[in-house]
C-alpha positions as CSV (number, residue, x, y, z in Angstrom):
1,M,167.1,145.2,83.8
2,D,163.8,146.8,82.9
3,I,162.8,143.6,81.2
4,I,163.6,141.5,84.3
5,I,161.6,143.9,86.5
6,L,158.7,143.8,84.1
7,A,158.7,140.0,84.0
8,I,158.7,139.9,87.8
9,L,155.8,142.3,88.0
10,L,153.8,140.3,85.4
11,A,154.5,137.0,87.2
12,S,153.5,138.6,90.5
13,G,150.3,140.0,89.1
14,T,149.4,136.7,87.4
15,F,150.0,134.9,90.7
16,L,147.8,137.3,92.7
17,L,145.0,137.2,90.1
18,N,145.1,133.4,90.0
19,A,145.0,133.2,93.8
20,K,142.0,135.5,93.9
21,E,140.1,133.5,91.3
22,Q,141.0,130.2,93.0
23,R,139.7,131.5,96.4
24,K,136.4,132.4,94.8
25,R,136.1,128.9,93.2
26,I,137.0,127.2,96.4
27,A,134.5,129.2,98.3
28,L,131.8,128.5,95.7
29,L,132.4,124.7,95.7
30,G,132.7,124.7,99.5
31,S,129.5,126.5,100.0
32,H,127.6,123.7,98.3
33,L,129.7,120.8,99.8
34,S,129.1,122.1,103.3
35,N,125.5,121.1,103.1
36,Y,126.5,117.4,102.7
37,Q,128.7,114.7,104.2
38,I,130.2,113.6,100.9
39,E,133.8,113.7,101.9
40,K,133.1,111.8,105.1
41,L,131.1,109.2,103.3
42,M,133.9,108.8,100.6
43,E,136.5,108.2,103.3
44,A,134.3,105.7,105.1
45,L,133.6,103.9,101.8
46,T,137.2,103.7,100.4
47,G,138.5,102.7,103.9
48,G,135.8,100.0,104.1
49,Y,136.7,98.7,100.7
50,L,140.3,98.3,101.8
51,R,139.2,96.5,105.0
52,A,137.0,94.1,103.1
53,L,139.8,93.3,100.6
54,G,142.2,92.7,103.4
55,E,140.0,90.1,105.2
56,N,141.0,86.4,105.0
57,T,137.6,84.8,105.0
58,D,134.7,85.1,102.5
59,E,132.3,85.3,105.4
60,R,133.9,88.4,106.9
61,R,134.4,90.0,103.5
62,T,130.7,89.5,102.8
63,Q,129.7,91.1,106.1
64,I,131.7,94.2,105.3
65,W,130.4,94.5,101.8
66,N,126.8,94.3,103.1
67,L,127.5,97.0,105.7
68,L,129.0,99.3,103.1
69,S,125.9,99.1,100.9
70,T,124.2,101.6,103.2
71,T,127.1,104.0,102.9
72,E,127.1,103.6,99.1
73,A,123.4,104.5,99.0
74,Q,123.9,107.5,101.2
75,L,126.8,108.8,99.1
76,T,124.9,108.2,95.8
77,E,121.9,110.2,97.1
78,Q,123.9,113.0,98.6
79,F,126.1,113.4,95.6
80,S,123.1,113.5,93.2
81,R,121.6,116.3,95.3
82,F,124.8,118.1,95.4
83,A,125.2,118.0,91.6
84,A,121.6,119.2,91.2
85,D,122.2,122.0,93.7
86,F,125.4,123.1,91.9
87,A,123.6,123.0,88.6
88,K,121.6,126.1,89.7
89,E,124.7,128.2,89.6
90,P,125.1,130.6,86.6
91,E,127.3,129.4,83.8
92,A,129.6,132.4,84.2
93,T,130.8,131.0,87.5
94,T,131.1,127.3,86.5
95,R,133.4,127.3,83.5
96,V,136.7,125.4,83.9
97,S,139.8,126.1,81.9
98,R,141.0,123.0,79.9
99,L,144.5,124.5,79.8
100,A,147.1,122.6,81.9
101,M,148.1,125.7,83.9
102,A,146.0,128.3,85.6
103,I,145.6,131.6,83.6
104,P,143.6,134.5,85.1
105,F,140.2,134.9,83.5
106,A,140.9,132.1,81.0
107,E,137.3,131.1,81.0
108,K,136.3,134.6,79.8
109,I,139.3,135.2,77.4
110,L,139.3,131.7,75.9
111,P,135.8,130.3,76.4
112,S,136.4,127.6,73.7
113,F,139.1,126.1,76.0
114,T,136.7,125.5,78.9
115,F,134.1,123.0,80.0
116,D,131.1,123.4,82.4
117,M,131.6,122.1,85.9
118,R,127.8,121.6,86.2
119,K,127.9,119.0,83.4
120,A,131.0,117.4,84.9
121,L,129.3,116.9,88.3
122,A,126.3,115.5,86.6
123,I,128.5,112.9,84.8
124,H,130.1,111.9,88.1
125,A,126.7,111.6,89.8
126,R,125.5,109.2,87.1
127,G,128.8,107.3,87.2
128,I,128.6,106.8,91.0
129,A,124.9,105.7,90.8
130,H,125.7,103.3,87.9
131,V,128.4,101.5,89.9
132,V,126.3,101.3,93.0
133,Q,123.4,99.8,91.0
134,N,125.9,97.3,89.6
135,T,124.1,96.9,86.3
136,S,127.3,95.4,84.9
137,H,127.1,92.6,87.5
138,L,130.7,93.1,88.7
139,S,132.2,91.1,91.5
140,P,132.4,92.9,94.8
141,K,136.2,93.4,94.3
142,D,135.8,94.7,90.8
143,R,132.9,97.0,91.8
144,A,135.0,98.4,94.7
145,F,137.8,99.1,92.3
146,M,135.6,100.9,89.8
147,M,133.8,102.8,92.5
148,S,137.1,104.0,94.0
149,A,138.1,105.2,90.5
150,E,134.8,107.0,90.0
151,L,135.2,108.8,93.4
152,F,138.9,109.7,92.8
153,L,138.1,111.0,89.3
154,M,135.3,113.2,90.7
155,Q,137.8,114.4,93.3
156,H,140.2,115.3,90.5
157,T,137.5,117.3,88.8
158,C,136.9,119.3,92.0
159,H,140.6,120.1,92.4
160,W,140.7,121.0,88.7
161,F,137.8,123.4,89.2
162,C,139.4,125.0,92.2
163,K,143.1,125.1,91.0
164,S,144.2,123.7,87.6
165,K,144.4,120.3,85.8
166,T,148.2,120.1,86.6
167,I,147.7,120.6,90.3
168,A,144.7,118.2,90.4
169,T,146.8,115.5,88.7
170,A,149.7,116.1,91.1
171,R,147.4,115.8,94.1
172,M,146.0,112.5,92.8
173,L,149.5,111.2,92.4
174,A,150.5,112.3,95.9
175,R,147.4,111.0,97.7
176,H,146.5,107.9,95.8
177,Q,149.6,107.2,93.6
178,T,147.3,107.1,90.6
179,P,147.9,109.0,87.3
180,H,144.9,110.8,85.8
181,E,145.0,108.6,82.8
182,Q,144.7,105.5,85.0
183,L,141.6,106.9,86.7
184,V,139.9,107.6,83.4
185,A,140.7,104.1,82.2
186,S,139.3,102.5,85.4
187,V,135.9,104.2,85.6
188,S,132.8,102.7,83.8
189,A,132.7,103.1,80.0
190,E,129.7,105.4,80.4
191,T,131.5,107.7,82.7
192,R,134.7,107.6,80.6
193,N,133.0,108.4,77.3
194,A,130.9,111.3,78.7
195,Y,133.9,112.7,80.7
196,L,136.3,112.6,77.8
197,T,133.8,114.2,75.4
198,L,133.2,117.0,77.9
199,I,136.8,117.8,78.8
200,K,137.9,117.6,75.1
201,G,135.3,120.2,74.2
202,G,132.9,117.9,72.5
């Protein structure tokens, strides 16, 4: 009986500590995001891509692609500034546990099992800009697909920072029906290589 009570107390304590740490992370990320319209621009862009792909005529699709170019430019500029702004945070507050489940103070206890959120956001900023510039000369459809993957992977990283990798992956499945592995496979090669190197501790 004493073992059961101890296990319950330990589980409760772990839950409370995790919740406290997660609130701090959410507040930190939110304090930076509140200065930008990144989420609104993301919704406009992904919704616009779906509208363009659903059009029956090339003329109408081209009109929508052209209109979305302004939104893409705004998102690229704002996310680059956001990443640069977040990069000013001290490393002690930006480490992310690479463990699947949240463990209190994992970034302090197991620093070798963490990565730096500042570097992750810089990778995502470069990835978004790369797709918008279209240096690979992708078709509008392929570019929209890759850009959506870049944005969803970035969103996954933000959820990972605030909660855990497991919760971030579950949210991607629930919202976009897309596994984490598929997101990684669908971004540009430059983003994929830099991202995998970072989260694997390279």
